[in-house]
C-alpha distance (Angstrom), angle and dihedral (degrees) to the residues before:
residue distance angle dihedral
M1 . . .
F2 3.81 . .
A3 3.81 113.2 .
I4 3.79 145.1 160.8
T5 3.80 110.7 -123.1
A6 3.77 140.4 -175.4
A7 3.79 99.2 -123.4
R8 3.81 98.3 166.9
I9 3.79 137.6 17.0
D10 3.78 118.5 -128.6
K11 3.79 118.6 168.0
D12 3.81 94.3 -165.5
N13 3.81 100.1 38.8
P14 3.80 105.0 25.3
T15 3.80 98.0 168.5
S16 3.81 89.9 61.7
G17 3.80 88.2 73.9
L18 3.80 94.0 58.4
E19 3.80 116.4 106.3
A20 3.80 132.7 180.0
G21 3.80 121.7 -154.6
E22 3.77 146.9 81.2
H23 3.80 119.5 -21.4
P24 3.84 130.1 175.2
D25 3.80 115.6 -86.7
P26 3.82 116.6 -108.5
Q27 3.80 113.2 -82.6
P28 3.83 117.2 -129.2
R29 3.83 116.3 -104.8
D30 3.79 129.1 -174.8
G31 3.79 109.7 -91.9
W32 3.80 93.6 10.8
A33 3.80 130.7 112.6
T34 3.79 132.7 -153.1
V35 3.80 118.0 -131.8
T36 3.77 124.6 -160.1
V37 3.79 101.3 -136.2
R38 3.80 118.2 -130.0
A39 3.80 97.8 170.5
A40 3.81 137.8 2.9
S41 3.80 131.4 -175.5
L42 3.79 134.4 -143.5
N43 3.80 126.6 -117.9
H44 3.80 134.1 -178.8
H45 3.80 84.5 -108.4
D46 3.81 86.8 76.1
L47 3.81 91.1 57.9
F48 3.80 91.7 45.2
S49 3.81 89.4 52.9
L50 3.80 91.4 52.8
R51 3.81 87.3 52.7
G52 3.81 90.9 52.3
V53 3.80 98.1 -105.8
G54 3.81 106.1 146.4
L55 3.79 91.3 -9.5
S56 3.79 125.4 89.6
E57 3.80 129.5 -157.8
D58 3.81 92.8 -113.0
R59 3.82 90.9 66.5
L60 3.80 94.7 56.9
P61 2.93 134.6 149.8
I62 3.80 94.9 41.8
V63 3.78 130.4 157.0
L64 3.79 111.0 -107.6
G65 3.80 126.6 -138.1
C66 3.80 137.0 80.3
D67 3.80 103.3 -159.3
A68 3.78 132.1 64.3
A69 3.76 146.4 145.3
G70 3.77 123.8 -159.8
V71 3.78 147.2 116.1
D72 3.80 125.4 -57.1
E73 3.80 128.0 -142.8
D74 3.81 91.0 -86.4
G75 3.79 93.7 53.6
R76 3.82 95.6 -104.6
E77 3.79 119.7 143.9
V78 3.81 106.7 -122.6
I79 3.79 145.2 173.3
V80 3.80 117.3 -135.2
H81 3.81 117.8 -128.3
S82 3.78 103.7 -145.7
V83 3.83 100.7 -154.7
V84 3.79 110.4 97.8
G85 3.79 106.8 -163.9
D86 3.78 146.8 112.6
A87 3.80 111.9 -88.8
E88 3.80 91.8 -163.3
T89 3.80 91.8 55.6
G90 3.80 88.3 51.1
G91 3.80 93.4 51.9
G92 3.80 91.8 -102.8
D93 3.81 95.6 -35.8
E94 3.79 118.7 90.2
T95 3.83 91.5 -159.3
L96 3.83 87.8 67.9
D97 3.81 93.0 55.2
P98 3.84 102.7 111.4
R99 3.81 89.3 -144.6
R100 3.79 95.5 51.4
S101 3.78 121.1 126.9
L102 3.76 138.0 -175.9
L103 3.77 122.2 -119.2
S104 3.83 109.5 -86.0
E105 3.82 92.8 34.5
V106 3.82 101.0 77.2
Y107 3.80 101.8 -9.3
D108 3.80 128.4 43.5
G109 3.78 113.6 -86.0
T110 3.78 137.5 -136.5
F111 3.82 105.9 -85.1
A112 3.79 91.1 100.1
E113 3.76 142.8 77.7
K114 3.82 89.1 -97.8
V115 3.79 137.1 21.0
A116 3.81 130.5 -170.0
V117 3.81 120.3 -145.0
P118 3.81 137.6 159.3
R119 3.80 107.7 -77.0
R120 3.81 89.3 -121.6
N121 3.82 88.5 63.7
L122 3.79 93.0 69.0
V123 3.81 117.6 100.3
P124 3.82 121.8 -172.1
K125 3.80 111.7 -105.7
P126 3.81 111.0 -130.0
A127 3.79 111.4 -122.8
E128 3.80 89.0 -126.9
L129 3.82 91.2 67.6
S130 3.78 124.0 73.7
F131 3.79 118.6 -134.0
E132 3.81 88.4 -108.5
E133 3.82 92.8 53.4
A134 3.79 93.4 43.9
A135 3.80 91.5 50.7
C136 3.82 89.7 62.0
L137 3.80 94.4 60.6
P138 3.84 111.2 69.2
T139 3.83 100.9 72.1
A140 3.83 117.4 13.3
W141 3.79 97.6 26.5
L142 3.79 94.4 40.4
T143 3.81 89.9 49.7
A144 3.81 89.6 51.7
Y145 3.82 91.8 46.4
R146 3.81 92.7 55.6
M147 3.81 92.6 43.8
L148 3.80 92.7 51.2
F149 3.78 103.3 37.5
E150 3.82 102.7 29.9
K151 3.79 112.0 21.3
A152 3.81 104.8 35.0
G153 3.81 99.6 62.9
L154 3.80 90.9 -147.4
Q155 3.77 126.6 171.2
P156 3.83 121.9 -145.9
G157 3.79 112.1 -77.0
S158 3.81 95.5 23.5
T159 3.80 125.4 155.1
L160 3.79 121.4 -124.4
L161 3.79 145.0 169.7
V162 3.80 125.1 -137.2
Q163 3.80 114.5 -160.7
G164 3.79 120.8 -146.2
A165 3.80 107.6 21.1
G166 3.78 109.8 -155.7
G167 3.79 96.8 51.0
G168 3.78 121.6 106.6
V169 3.81 96.6 -114.4
A170 3.80 93.0 43.2
G171 3.79 93.3 49.8
A172 3.79 91.6 49.2
L173 3.80 91.2 49.6
I174 3.80 93.1 50.4
R175 3.79 93.0 48.0
M176 3.80 97.3 46.2
A177 3.80 96.5 39.4
S178 3.78 93.6 50.6
T179 3.80 90.8 46.1
V180 3.81 91.9 58.3
G181 3.80 93.3 47.1
H182 3.80 108.1 -95.4
R183 3.81 121.5 139.4
V184 3.77 105.3 -117.7
Y185 3.79 129.2 -159.7
A186 3.80 119.1 -172.5
T187 3.78 137.9 -171.4
G188 3.78 123.8 -142.4
R189 3.80 133.6 177.7
S190 3.80 95.0 -140.5
A191 3.78 137.1 38.6
E192 3.81 88.0 -117.7
K193 3.81 92.9 56.6
R194 3.80 92.5 45.2
A195 3.79 89.8 50.7
A196 3.80 89.7 49.6
A197 3.81 89.9 53.0
L198 3.80 90.1 54.6
E199 3.80 90.2 49.7
L200 3.80 89.2 53.1
G201 3.80 90.7 55.2
A202 3.82 106.9 -87.9
H203 3.80 115.1 154.6
A204 3.82 89.7 -141.1
A205 3.79 137.5 -8.2
V206 3.82 123.1 -150.4
E207 3.77 139.5 177.8
P208 3.82 117.3 -86.8
G209 3.77 110.8 -79.8
E210 3.81 94.9 13.6
R211 3.79 115.6 140.9
L212 3.79 113.6 -105.4
P213 3.81 123.6 -130.3
E214 3.82 88.7 -116.2
K215 3.79 141.6 8.3
V216 3.80 114.3 -94.2
D217 3.78 134.5 -136.9
V218 3.81 96.2 -132.8
V219 3.80 137.0 13.9
F220 3.80 120.3 -156.2
D221 3.80 109.7 -153.1
S222 3.80 126.5 -179.6
V223 3.82 94.6 153.7
G224 3.80 100.9 71.4
Q225 3.78 122.0 -176.1
A226 3.81 98.1 27.1
T227 3.82 95.1 51.9
W228 3.81 105.0 25.9
G229 3.80 97.5 98.4
H230 3.78 91.4 49.5
S231 3.80 90.8 47.4
V232 3.80 92.2 54.3
R233 3.81 93.4 46.4
A234 3.81 93.3 47.7
L235 3.82 94.0 62.6
R236 3.77 127.5 97.5
P237 3.83 116.5 -131.9
G238 3.79 108.0 -71.6
G239 3.81 91.9 21.7
R240 3.77 128.0 141.3
I241 3.80 139.2 -131.5
V242 3.79 116.0 -151.0
T243 3.79 111.0 -162.7
C244 3.78 128.3 -171.8
G245 3.78 102.2 166.1
A246 3.77 150.2 -1.5
T247 3.79 108.2 -136.1
S248 3.84 91.8 163.1
G249 3.82 95.8 44.8
D250 3.79 137.7 -59.2
A251 3.82 102.7 -123.0
P252 3.82 110.5 77.0
P253 3.83 121.7 147.1
A254 3.81 105.1 -80.7
E255 3.83 94.4 -139.8
L256 3.80 88.7 -148.8
T257 3.81 93.5 171.2
R258 3.78 90.7 62.6
V259 3.81 91.3 41.5
F260 3.79 95.7 56.0
F261 3.81 98.0 33.2
L262 3.83 92.4 52.8
Q263 3.82 91.8 35.5
L264 3.78 93.0 -124.2
S265 3.80 123.8 174.8
V266 3.80 127.9 -140.9
V267 3.80 115.1 -159.0
G268 3.79 127.2 -174.8
S269 3.78 122.6 -146.1
T270 3.79 131.6 -174.7
M271 3.80 126.4 -172.4
G272 3.81 116.5 -56.9
S273 3.77 140.9 -102.4
R274 3.77 127.8 -85.1
D275 3.82 89.6 -108.7
Q276 3.80 91.0 52.3
L277 3.81 89.5 52.4
Q278 3.79 89.6 54.9
R279 3.82 91.0 49.4
L280 3.80 90.6 47.4
A281 3.80 90.9 53.5
E282 3.81 90.3 50.3
F283 3.82 90.5 46.6
C284 3.80 90.0 56.1
A285 3.79 92.5 45.3
R286 3.81 94.0 50.8
T287 3.81 100.1 40.1
G288 3.79 100.9 38.8
V289 3.82 90.4 -122.1
R290 3.79 110.6 149.5
P291 3.80 133.6 -178.0
R292 3.78 114.6 -103.2
I293 3.80 109.4 -116.9
D294 3.80 116.1 -154.8
R295 3.79 94.8 -169.7
T296 3.79 141.9 -15.0
L297 3.80 118.4 -140.7
P298 3.79 135.4 175.1
L299 3.80 113.5 -102.5
S300 3.80 90.2 -108.9
R301 3.84 89.4 65.3
A302 3.79 95.7 54.9
L303 3.81 91.6 122.6
E304 3.79 89.6 62.9
G305 3.79 91.3 55.0
V306 3.82 95.0 44.6
T307 3.81 90.4 49.8
A308 3.80 91.9 51.5
M309 3.80 89.9 49.4
E310 3.82 91.4 49.7
K311 3.81 90.4 52.5
G312 3.81 92.9 47.8
E313 3.79 92.2 -120.5
L314 3.82 95.6 137.3
V315 3.78 134.6 100.4
G316 3.78 101.0 -172.7
K317 3.78 133.9 -9.7
V318 3.79 132.7 -32.0
V319 3.79 111.5 -134.3
L320 3.81 124.7 -162.2
T321 3.78 117.0 -155.4
V322 3.79 124.1 -152.1
């Protein structure tokens, strides 16, 4: 089958390790299903893998990609949940299984004509969603869903800040939070990204680090080192930061004096469960909320999409069609 693989790891020039070509078809496993991929979407995880984060040389070549929607062996339209783990080990949540992995870390990923996953990882695709839209949900949108509806502890009508408008998680947070009635502030490095945040439903969009008109209940931060100080200062006393990543670095000053004096909380969040993915898909189907897609490319042009993501030239998701 045709696939996009990580063939080499290069921390400084990650896209140089990307290769397109023939790769062995998935081999049948007990309890697993093979999905014919119709659409897949890019995530920063793909770039991290090419840099060797969470992926070792001994696993190469491996098919990249976490997210996909397609058709299973029985002809059902499905969305692929990308967390491969044991829900029982995680107390009912596979993301808490210490041995969990994402597709393209241990098992071949979704940038291919076919992908094999545990049968439990298949979620019915609502008819209201296209394959391209559905393929955007399993990583960035699912991460945002858990952050917003499980981790944040928000009450209706709350005020929040989303750092880094333009990214997949940030865009999903802005869209969903504004849909359910929260007042959303967002930061963006360019006028284009700030304008996109307003289109998604943000109350206001400001430059990174700019003082907000008011203190917020919760800050959602996937950027890390570059935005951490601003995130801490933006909170009201008793507020909360929910973090799911550190794309700019993971070692900012902790500002512990402010954290304990203002009784702030810092909560980590990673991905979401298979059941949350199913609820997210239904949420999109019922509300009309859809992922913003920056561009759609054929699978053979994956390098173009990964390069644009590396340069930060996106407002929304890159979708690869098969």
